[in-house]
C-alpha positions as CSV (number, residue, x, y, z in Angstrom):
1,X,0.0,0.0,0.0
2,X,2.8,2.4,0.9
3,X,4.5,1.7,-2.4
4,X,1.3,2.6,-4.4
5,X,0.9,5.7,-2.3
6,X,4.5,6.8,-3.1
7,X,3.9,6.2,-6.8
8,X,0.6,8.2,-6.8
9,X,2.3,11.0,-4.9
10,X,5.1,11.2,-7.5
11,X,2.6,11.1,-10.3
12,X,0.2,13.7,-9.0
13,X,0.7,15.5,-5.7
14,X,-3.0,16.6,-5.8
15,X,-4.1,12.9,-5.7
16,X,-1.7,12.3,-2.8
17,X,-3.6,14.9,-0.7
18,X,-6.9,12.9,-1.3
19,X,-5.1,9.7,-0.4
20,X,-3.8,11.2,2.8
21,X,-7.4,12.3,3.7
22,X,-8.6,8.8,2.9
23,X,-5.9,7.3,5.2
24,X,-7.0,9.6,8.0
25,X,-10.6,8.6,7.6
26,X,-9.6,4.9,7.5
27,X,-7.6,5.3,10.7
């Protein structure tokens, strides 16, 4: 999961923000 997150972050920082929010909601 962390690997995919890193890839998405490198591809589009905007998407990373959404992913971080999702992780916070998941937690």
